[in-house]
VMD Tcl script that draws the C-alpha trace (Angstrom):
set ca {
  {46.42 48.48 -8.23}
  {46.27 47.50 -4.54}
  {47.43 50.41 -2.40}
  {47.18 51.08 1.33}
  {47.13 54.71 2.48}
  {49.52 54.01 5.38}
  {53.15 54.87 6.12}
  {56.09 53.17 7.75}
  {57.13 54.40 11.23}
  {58.82 57.83 10.96}
  {62.11 56.71 12.52}
  {62.48 53.85 10.01}
  {61.75 56.17 7.09}
  {64.16 58.80 8.43}
  {67.07 56.34 8.34}
  {66.38 54.97 4.86}
  {68.91 55.27 2.05}
  {68.03 56.07 -1.55}
  {66.49 58.59 -3.90}
  {65.35 59.28 -7.48}
  {66.52 57.24 -10.45}
  {66.16 57.49 -14.22}
  {66.64 54.90 -16.96}
  {69.02 55.92 -19.72}
  {70.51 53.81 -22.51}
  {74.03 54.89 -23.47}
  {75.44 53.79 -26.85}
  {79.19 54.32 -27.10}
  {80.29 54.83 -30.71}
  {83.61 53.73 -32.19}
  {84.69 57.37 -32.26}
  {84.30 57.60 -28.48}
  {81.23 59.80 -28.76}
  {78.02 58.76 -27.06}
  {74.37 58.61 -27.98}
  {72.08 58.76 -24.96}
  {68.41 57.78 -24.95}
  {66.19 58.73 -22.03}
  {63.87 55.72 -21.66}
  {61.74 57.18 -18.86}
  {60.25 60.65 -18.96}
  {59.55 60.41 -15.22}
  {61.79 59.49 -12.32}
  {61.34 56.36 -10.20}
  {62.79 56.42 -6.71}
  {64.54 53.44 -5.12}
  {65.22 53.12 -1.38}
  {66.53 50.66 1.19}
  {64.78 50.93 4.55}
  {67.12 48.46 6.25}
  {69.33 51.37 7.30}
  {66.46 52.79 9.35}
  {66.10 49.75 11.60}
  {67.91 50.60 14.83}
  {66.46 48.23 17.42}
  {64.27 45.20 18.00}
  {61.10 47.28 18.11}
  {61.85 48.82 14.70}
  {62.43 45.35 13.27}
  {59.16 44.02 14.70}
  {57.23 46.95 13.21}
  {58.77 46.44 9.77}
  {58.08 42.69 9.83}
  {54.41 43.33 10.73}
  {54.21 46.00 8.00}
  {55.71 43.56 5.47}
  {53.14 40.89 6.35}
  {50.28 43.39 6.02}
  {51.47 44.50 2.57}
  {51.89 40.87 1.42}
  {55.40 41.57 0.19}
  {55.30 43.23 -3.25}
  {51.52 42.93 -3.54}
  {50.34 46.13 -1.87}
  {51.71 49.63 -2.21}
  {52.03 52.14 0.62}
  {53.10 55.70 1.39}
  {56.72 56.56 2.15}
  {58.13 59.82 3.51}
  {61.43 60.65 1.84}
  {62.99 62.87 4.49}
  {65.35 64.31 1.88}
  {62.46 65.50 -0.31}
  {58.96 65.70 1.16}
  {57.75 69.29 0.92}
  {57.20 72.43 -1.10}
  {57.81 75.16 1.44}
  {56.90 78.20 -0.66}
  {54.05 78.85 -3.10}
  {54.80 76.99 -6.34}
  {52.88 77.31 -9.59}
  {50.87 74.30 -10.80}
  {48.80 75.92 -13.50}
  {47.28 79.00 -15.14}
  {43.56 79.73 -15.07}
  {41.53 79.84 -18.30}
  {37.95 80.28 -17.01}
  {37.29 76.61 -17.90}
  {39.68 74.19 -16.18}
  {38.71 73.44 -12.57}
  {41.09 70.54 -11.77}
  {44.81 71.08 -11.16}
  {47.40 68.38 -10.52}
  {49.75 69.07 -7.61}
  {53.39 68.86 -8.66}
  {56.88 69.93 -7.66}
  {59.36 71.73 -9.88}
  {63.10 71.13 -9.73}
  {65.11 73.84 -11.48}
  {68.81 73.93 -12.30}
  {69.93 76.75 -14.55}
  {67.57 76.98 -17.52}
  {66.26 73.43 -17.12}
  {63.16 72.53 -15.07}
  {61.86 69.06 -14.26}
  {58.22 68.87 -13.18}
  {57.24 65.93 -10.96}
  {53.51 65.16 -10.54}
  {52.64 64.33 -6.92}
  {49.81 61.98 -6.03}
  {50.18 61.19 -2.33}
  {49.65 64.47 -0.47}
  {49.81 64.79 3.32}
  {46.39 65.68 4.68}
  {46.18 69.04 6.45}
  {49.53 70.29 5.09}
  {48.36 71.99 1.89}
  {47.98 75.73 1.34}
  {46.34 76.81 -1.94}
  {47.06 80.20 -3.52}
  {45.80 82.18 -6.48}
  {48.20 84.92 -7.57}
  {50.09 84.53 -4.25}
  {46.90 85.07 -2.21}
  {46.00 82.25 0.21}
  {42.62 80.67 -0.52}
  {40.49 79.47 2.40}
  {37.51 78.07 0.50}
  {36.14 77.31 -2.95}
  {38.18 74.15 -3.53}
  {38.63 70.54 -2.43}
  {41.78 68.41 -2.36}
  {42.02 64.71 -3.15}
  {44.97 63.70 -0.97}
  {45.24 60.30 -2.69}
  {45.53 61.63 -6.25}
  {46.95 65.12 -5.75}
  {44.08 66.85 -7.57}
  {42.86 70.28 -6.42}
  {39.29 70.86 -7.61}
  {37.90 74.41 -7.69}
  {34.13 74.94 -7.42}
  {34.59 77.88 -9.81}
  {37.37 77.68 -12.42}
  {40.21 80.17 -11.82}
  {39.90 83.21 -14.06}
  {41.93 83.74 -17.21}
  {45.67 84.14 -16.47}
  {45.28 83.65 -12.70}
  {48.24 81.67 -11.35}
  {47.29 78.61 -9.28}
  {49.87 77.69 -6.64}
  {50.33 75.37 -3.70}
  {52.67 74.54 -0.82}
  {52.68 71.59 1.55}
  {53.99 68.07 2.17}
  {53.81 64.90 0.10}
  {54.65 61.20 0.33}
  {56.10 58.89 -2.32}
  {53.96 55.89 -3.38}
  {56.09 52.75 -3.06}
  {55.99 48.98 -2.62}
  {58.42 46.43 -1.26}
  {60.77 45.26 -4.01}
  {61.04 41.78 -2.52}
  {58.65 39.01 -1.56}
  {61.14 37.55 0.92}
  {62.20 39.28 4.13}
  {65.58 37.71 4.89}
  {66.20 39.23 8.31}
  {67.26 37.39 11.47}
  {67.92 38.65 14.98}
  {71.39 37.09 14.88}
  {72.33 39.15 11.82}
  {70.77 42.25 13.34}
  {72.65 41.98 16.64}
  {75.89 41.25 14.78}
  {75.70 44.77 13.40}
  {74.87 43.77 9.82}
  {72.42 46.12 8.09}
  {69.60 44.12 6.49}
  {68.66 44.96 2.91}
  {64.95 45.75 2.59}
  {64.44 47.41 -0.82}
  {61.40 49.46 -1.74}
  {60.63 51.05 -5.11}
  {58.37 53.88 -6.25}
  {55.19 52.90 -8.08}
  {53.37 54.91 -10.70}
  {49.85 55.76 -9.58}
}
mol new
graphics top color blue
foreach p $ca { graphics top sphere $p radius 0.5 }
foreach p [lrange $ca 0 end-1] q [lrange $ca 1 end] { graphics top cylinder $p $q radius 0.2 }
display resetview
């Protein structure tokens, strides 16, 4: 899959509208009861970056970015300002003396239910790695494009591997046509420029 490790301008991303989405089929029975089928085990975010375009310079940057991505053809990084970090040490695995690769993820907990979201596009220089709440300064490498932490020596049995830091969402444009004109922009109409999360 073609993917460019670049991001939109911060101010455009900050003004975007959107967030996570699931895909659920709801069958309504004659009794009024429902049967619900969760078609996706993972979420897929949908955004509209048109809301982030505030001036002519923003528009020019987005148009150039669109050309460079060839519309839908090439993916890119996107900073969701509503959800871009893990600020405190969060568990991503338990040591067993064998496993040396750990996938960075984020946990969302409500009551007794937890949703774990694997993260693949990590912000370079933002990550702190912990073992049993102790910050690690060496003995590991981080692949910022896949979200894999590799330890040179596997964590010991029952040691808790944790991380904190920032992440981006891998996305692509959800259109091959950029229908934006300066007349519409100056008239105060917000252009629709949809982007959608891609699975990496």
